[in-house]
Every structure is written in C-alpha cells, then in structure tokens.
N, C-alpha and C positions, 0 to 999 in steps of 0.2 A: 852090713855093707861098710860101715865106718871102720870096724875092726879089720876087715879084709884089706881095705885100701892102706891102712897103717902097716899091716904085715907085708904087703907088696912093696911099700916104700922101704921097709926094713931090709927085705931081701935085695932090693936094688942097691941100697947103701952098702950092703955086705958083698956085693959083686956076684950074688947068686942068680940074679936076673938082670938083663940088660936095662940100662937107664932109658927112659922114654925119650924119643926124638924131640929135641927142642925146636919148636917152630922158628923160622927166621924172624928176626925183629924187623921193625919198620925201617931202621937204619940199614939193615942188610939188604932189604928189597929196594930201598931208595937211598943210595949213598949221599944224596943231597941232604936228606934229613939228618944224617950223622954229622955233616958239616954244620948244619943249622944248630944242632944240640951243642956242639962245641962253642959255636959263636955266642949262643945265648948264655952258656955258663960263664964265658969269659967277660962278656960285656954287660950282662944283666944280672948275673948271679943267681939264675934260676936253679931250683933243685931238680933232681931226677924225677921226683913225684909229679911235679908240674909238667916237666918235659914229656913224661910218659902220656899224660893227658893230651898234650899237643900232638904227639906222634899219631894217636888214633884219629884225630881230626885231619891232620895234614896228609896222612896216607890216603884218606878218602879224597882229599883235594887232588893229589897226584894221580889217583886212579881215574878221577872224573875229567881232569883237564890235561893229563899227560905230564911228562917231565921236561918238555921243551918250554921252560918258563919264560923265554924271551917273547913268546906269542901270547902270554896271558893278557887279557883285557879287563878293564874295570867291570864291564857288563858280565863277563864269565865269572869273575870272582864274586860279584854280588849275587848272581844266580846260584852259585854253589852254597854260599852262606845261608841264603833264604831256604833253599831246599834241605840243607842239613839241619837247620834249626827248626823246621816246621813241626816235627813230632814232639819237640821238647818244650820245657818251661822256660821262663825268662832267664834264669841263672845259667842254665846250660847254653841257651842261645848266646848270651853275652860271652861265655867262655869260648864259643866257636869264633865269634868276632875277634876276640883278643888273640887267639891262636893264629888265625889267618892274617890279621894285621901284622903280627910279629914276624911271620914268615915272609910276607911281602916286604916288610921293612928290611929284613935281612937280605932279600934279593936285591933291593935297591942299593943297600950299602956295599954289596959285593959286585955291583955292576951288571947284574943279570937282568934287571928290568928298570924301568924309569923310576927315578927317585921320587918319593912322595905319593906313589900309587896307593899306599895303605889308606890315604885319606878318602879314597873313592869308595871305601867300604863303610857304610853308615852303621851306627850302633842301634840297638833296639831300645825303644822308649821304655824308660823306667824312672821312678821317682824315689829319691832317697827318703828314708825315715817314714815310709808309708805303712810299714808293718810293725808288729810288736815282737820283740825277741822271744824265741821259743825256749823255755827253760823249765827246770824242775823246781818244786818247792824245797826248802831246806830239809824238811823231814823226809822227802822222797830221796834226796841225795844220800842221806844217812842210811836209808833202807837199802839203797843200791850198794853202798860200801859194806854194810853189815851182812849182805847176802853172801859175802866171801867166807864167813865163819862156817867151819865144818865142810867147806867145799874142797875137793881134792887139790885144786891148784890155787886155793884161796890166798896163800901167802904172797905169791907173785901178783895175782889180780888185784889184791887190796893195795899194794904199793903203786900199781899203775893207776888205779882209780883215784888214789889220794893225790897224785900229781896232777891229774886232770881236774879234780873237783876243788882242790885247795889253791892251786897256782894257775889254773886256767890254761894249762899247756895244750898245744895241738897234738893230735895223734902222732904225727910224724916227729914232733919234738921229743915225745916220750920214747919212741922207738930208737931215735938216734942218740939218746942220752948215754954218755960214756962215764967211765970211772973218774977220768981226769976232770970232768965237769963239776964234780961235787967237792966243795971246800969244807971238809968236816970241821976244821979248826975254827973257821969264821962263820960257819952256819949259812953258807950261800951256795947257789947253784947257777951255773952258766948255761944259758939256753941259746942254741943256734936256731934262729927263727927264719922268717921269710927274707929272701935276699942275702942269706948267709950272715945276717947280722947277729953278733954275739952280745948278749946282754945278761947282766947278773941280777938274780932275784934272791930274796931271803928264803932260807929253807926252814919251814916250820918244824918244830920238834916232832909232832906226830907223823909228819911226812918222812922225816929222817929216820925215825924209829921203824916205820913200815919198810923202808928200803933196806935198812940194816938187817931186819928180821929175814927178809928175802935173801940177802946175800949170805947170811950165816946158815940158814936152814932150808932155803928153797931153790937156790940157783944151781943148775948143773955145772959140772966142771968143764965148761967150754972156754977155750983160750980165745977170747975176743974182747975188744975194747968196750963194746956196748954192755950196758948193765943187764938189760932184759933179754931173755931167750925164750924159745919155744919150750914146750914141756914134753912133747911126743917125739920119738926118733923119726928122722934124723934131727938131732938138736942143732938149731941154728939161731941166729939173732932174730929178735922180734921185728916184725914189719909194721908199717902203718896199718895195713889191713888187719894184722893180728891184734893191734890195740883196739881197733873198732870192734872186732869180734868179742874181745873181753868185755867191752861196755854193753854190747847187745846181749851177751849171756847173762850179765849181772842184772840188767833191766828185766829180763825174762824171769830170773830167779826171784827177783823182788816183786814180781807181779805188777810192774809199772808199764803202762802204755805211754811211751814218751812221744812228745811232739816231733822230735828228731831222733831217729833210731840209729844213733852213732855217737862217737866220742865228742863231737862239737856241742852236744846238748849240755855237757858238764862244763864246758868253757862258758857258754851263755849263763849257766846256773851260777858259776863262780862270780861272774860280773854282776849279776843282779843281786846276789847275796851281799857282796861288798857295798853296793850302792844303798841297799836297804839298811845296812848297818851304819850308815853315816859317812862312808867314803865319798870323796869328791869325784866328779867325772874325770878330772885330770889324774887323780890317783889310780882310778880303775884303768885308765888308758896306759899308765906306766906299767902296771902289773901285766896287762894283756899285750903290751908292746905294740900298740896301735901307732901307725905312722901319722894318721890324720885324726884330729879331734872330732871330726864328723862321724867317724866310725864308732867312737865311744858314745857320742850323743845319742846313738840309737837306743842305748839302754836307759836313757832318761825317762822313757815312757813306762817303765815297769813299776814306778812308785805311784800306784793308782790312787792312794789316799791323798797324796799331795796334788795330783792332777784334779781330783774332785774339788779340792779347796780353791783352786785358782780358775776352774772352768766357769765361764760366764753363761748364765741361762739365756736361751733365746727369748726375745721379747714376747710377753704374754703367754709364756710356756713355763710351767713349774720346773724347778731345778731337778736334775736327775740325781 
C-alpha cells in the first residue's frame, strides 16, 4: 500500500496523473480567518504552525456561531469553549481557550465587537509544576541515536536527532533550519524560535559533524534554503510533522516505549540531562530559550536524589 501511494505521487509529480484536488483552507472558507492570521503574524509574531492549530478551532467557532461576529455574546463564546473542550485533556482545553481569546481580542481591536470581551472567557483550572517532566534516560537517548546505524535514511535522521537531543530544539525549529543559520567558522547556530525570536546557540562538534555528513552524503540536490529535506519523491523540505515521524521511527527501532511519542521528549531529555550534569536552572533556561524562569523550574524535580535529601519526613512516620 505504501509503495503504491509513493508511485501514485510520483506519477502526479511527473504530470502523468492529475494532482489531487486541494480542499479549501479555513481562510478560503472564512475570509475573516485570513485577516486574523495576518493580524496575528504582524502584531504577535505567531508562526504558521500555531495559526494552523487556531484555524481548526476557530473554523468550528464560525460554524457554530456564524460569521456575524457583531452578535457574539459572552454566553455563546463560553458555551462553545466548554463544548469543544469537553472531549479533550487539560492542555488541549487550554489551547482552545487561547485561540478563542485571541480571535475575540482581534475582533475587539478591529471594531467588530466590544473591546475586552475576551475576559469573559474563563481559563481551565490547572496548577503549575504539579507534574514531573517526561523524559528518556541518557542511555535510552543514545539507543535512539544509534538506531540510525545501518538504516536507509540514517544519515539524515541522525543529524535531526542530534539537534533535538543535544540542543533541545523543537521539531519546527529543526524543520526551519537554513544553511545561513549555521556559522561554521565560529561554531554557532541561529535558531528562530517562538515569537520569531532569533537566538544563537553553540554548535557542538558531534552535531556539526552529523550535519556535514548529511550535507555531503545524504541530502538530495534540492534548491531550497532549508537544510533538511524529505527522502522519497517528490523531494521537498522537511516539515515539523516529518521531524516528529523521524523521532517516532527511531523510538520504534530502538525498542523504547517513550512517555511522549514525539520530538518533544528529546527536548525534555536534553534539559534533564543538563541539570543532572550540574548545569544551573538559569543555564538550562538559556539553552532551551525559555521566556519565563517558571518554565525551567519544572525540571528541578528530576533530581530525585537531591529531593530525597531535602524531603522532610511526616511526624511519627519513617522517612521514605
């Protein structure tokens, strides 16, 4: 089945078969969402990846309440958020709230509804730092990277995994990495993260070597500014979903059942490894480019040995 689908895509790329009809985007169906995307890019610096998530939520909002946004009420908005979030967990529910609030804020700023109506949408209760970061042990990370040895696409996948595991990059940041972002002379790499912030990180020797090996021996001759590409025709630049697929395939080859079946587990693993090797929370936050120290503080709970030393026993109960 996979071979047949690849062959069909090849024939379409060669013009032997018609290309599949592209379904209309949310912005095509709802022009207001196209204006919202432009506004969010300009004023908030959001990426297309985030805005695509918003589109799926807000298309449902317009389907449910209609496109006459002047008639939106606080009660109708709250009812939509509660109904849309009901089947999901807390993180998805919070993203629904953020998307709807952003859209209503845009409506208020452009004079389509009363300003401040976004405050009528309450957030879902959650408490920071209540969970332990989900990560792989150092030896498991190495097994994941070593699983690329002898693999057909191993040269590319190993370079991708090294960026995720050693520098803690996000999947979208790896997919968007361009040739101009690497300063080979000074051994540094420029990363475009959330909010389009560009920050420089040191490029470890082993990571640089893995990227060079891919460029010299594994990268197809695609004229594109991005470093990483797909490996099956039609050749195109790698996507965020493609990076996630690389991690999932490597986890499967290594026989590891990860707590998070995606690229972010390697970001968590990089942070916990740095902390256990003696790095400060501030240092870890700089590498991961966290905006808030509270985000980095989440990783303080992974040093279980230190926590056992400072934990106080309950009265009249033996220490654990």
